[in-house]
C-alpha positions, -999 to 999 in steps of 0.1 A, spaced: -120 -764 -703 -112 -735 -729 -73 -724 -728 -61 -693 -733 -56 -679 -770 -24 -658 -780 -31 -619 -774 -9 -604 -796 25 -611 -818 60 -602 -813 94 -608 -824 122 -621 -805 151 -599 -799 176 -630 -807 164 -643 -837 134 -623 -853 109 -656 -848 74 -649 -841 64 -650 -805 28 -657 -792 24 -651 -755 -7 -659 -741 -26 -634 -723 -10 -618 -691 21 -638 -701 55 -613 -692 81 -642 -694 87 -664 -725 112 -684 -739 116 -683 -779 104 -716 -792 133 -709 -823 166 -701 -804 155 -705 -765 160 -671 -757 146 -661 -726 127 -629 -732 108 -605 -709 77 -587 -724 73 -551 -712 42 -534 -726 45 -551 -762 82 -548 -761 106 -578 -759 140 -576 -741 163 -602 -730 160 -616 -697 189 -629 -677 200 -636 -641 230 -639 -622 236 -672 -604 247 -666 -567 277 -680 -551 273 -669 -515 248 -684 -493 235 -671 -458 263 -679 -438 284 -661 -463 265 -634 -467 267 -627 -431 302 -626 -429 305 -602 -459 282 -579 -438 301 -582 -408 335 -568 -426 313 -540 -442 302 -533 -408 337 -533 -393 352 -511 -424 358 -473 -420 329 -460 -430 306 -477 -405 307 -466 -364 334 -485 -344 323 -520 -336 292 -520 -355 298 -557 -363 297 -564 -325 272 -542 -314 246 -546 -343 216 -573 -341 206 -588 -374 168 -591 -368 156 -605 -399 169 -620 -432 157 -633 -466 170 -638 -502 154 -632 -537 164 -622 -571 158 -586 -575 148 -573 -607 173 -550 -625 171 -531 -657 201 -534 -676 212 -509 -702 245 -508 -725 252 -474 -739 274 -458 -763 286 -426 -751 292 -395 -778 330 -404 -777 322 -439 -787 330 -456 -755 306 -481 -744 289 -477 -708 266 -500 -686 238 -479 -669 219 -499 -641 182 -490 -626 160 -507 -602 133 -527 -618 110 -529 -588 106 -506 -557 134 -507 -527 145 -484 -500 183 -492 -511 189 -470 -543 223 -477 -542 217 -510 -556 224 -490 -590 258 -491 -584 261 -526 -589 289 -539 -611 275 -564 -632 301 -574 -659 281 -593 -687 299 -624 -684 279 -631 -653 246 -629 -670 231 -665 -673 197 -673 -694 169 -670 -670 157 -704 -655 120 -711 -646 132 -727 -614 142 -698 -598 111 -680 -605 94 -686 -570 120 -664 -554 125 -638 -578 107 -602 -573 85 -592 -601 95 -562 -620 68 -533 -612 91 -504 -630 83 -501 -667 110 -502 -692 103 -466 -705 105 -449 -672 143 -470 -667 148 -451 -699 139 -418 -683 159 -422 -655 191 -433 -674 184 -399 -695 180 -380 -661 212 -392 -647 232 -374 -676 232 -398 -702 209 -380 -729 234 -380 -755 242 -417 -753 229 -444 -776 214 -473 -761 226 -506 -779 214 -532 -754 184 -531 -731 178 -563 -708 160 -577 -676 186 -593 -651 177 -604 -616 202 -607 -593 208 -624 -561 201 -601 -532 205 -608 -494 183 -585 -473 195 -579 -438 173 -559 -412 194 -548 -383 190 -528 -352 218 -505 -333 208 -483 -306 174 -484 -311 170 -479 -347 166 -503 -374 187 -504 -404 187 -523 -437 214 -535 -459 217 -554 -490 244 -582 -500 246 -588 -537 246 -629 -535 273 -632 -563 299 -610 -552 296 -600 -517 292 -565 -523 272 -546 -496 249 -518 -501 231 -496 -478 217 -460 -481 212 -452 -444 236 -468 -418 256 -459 -385 282 -438 -398 313 -424 -382 311 -389 -367 332 -366 -391 334 -341 -366 359 -352 -342 385 -361 -373 376 -323 -387 383 -311 -351 418 -330 -347 430 -322 -381 420 -284 -379 437 -284 -345 469 -299 -362 470 -273 -393 464 -244 -366 493 -255 -342 515 -260 -373 507 -227 -387 515 -211 -356 551 -230 -352 560 -218 -389 557 -182 -375 583 -186 -349 612 -182 -375 595 -152 -394 589 -137 -362 627 -142 -352 640 -129 -382 620 -96 -384 633 -89 -350 662 -74 -358 687 -98 -340 714 -116 -357 706 -151 -340 666 -146 -341 659 -166 -374 679 -196 -358 664 -190 -324 627 -190 -343 637 -223 -357 648 -240 -327 618 -231 -311 597 -242 -340 617 -276 -343 613 -282 -303 580 -274 -297 569 -288 -329 583 -324 -321 564 -322 -286 532 -311 -302 534 -337 -328 533 -366 -305 504 -348 -288 486 -342 -318 496 -379 -331 482 -393 -297 450 -374 -302 443 -390 -336 449 -420 -325 425 -417 -295 398 -402 -318 405 -432 -342 399 -457 -311 370 -441 -300 346 -433 -331 
């Protein structure tokens, strides 16, 4: 049987040694320095992964804590029903940039299609990166977004003047949860190293009741503040004092009522 012959020659980004990938090969280990690299249209970049520290039970716990937080509707953690779970190492383009002020920044872009674009807000310290291991290859999502496309996205995000110092492909551990709430289906991602949760669309708290309670409070106290002014303009010597007395008395009663209203909104929404 004939073996595949190397089709192109590339240089390792770490040691400069010649790499001879076989046709169609995209993941490669440098035979000189053992660096793991990814080949993207004749360009070589470092290939890393982030080791998971959370199993599915711990990831479910992180999801439940997020569901019970301030962003989501009340009791979402109790009323939502997880319908499907999965785990994979998802590819991310990692860019280290230098801005015009000389400071270094990190920019991330998805290297594969995802409905949860918030994943680009992931915090990914360089110290968490490990050399990619072939043993996790079966659980890894292959990259489908070219490096050049990701670079264009970075430039469009306002980093046009930034200098790219380093670019790498990083596979991050992701637990994907699909859950149902009131007949609607939602997706949330739990990063398997930190437990951080990402979701584009989720059952969020309604803002209107909070805005109404805040607006009503502002209106009430604005009206109360007019009492001393009206009393002073009345021409009576005790007018201003009477206005202050009314403002304090009614304000105390109104404050208790408004506090009760705010507590009710917080408990129900």
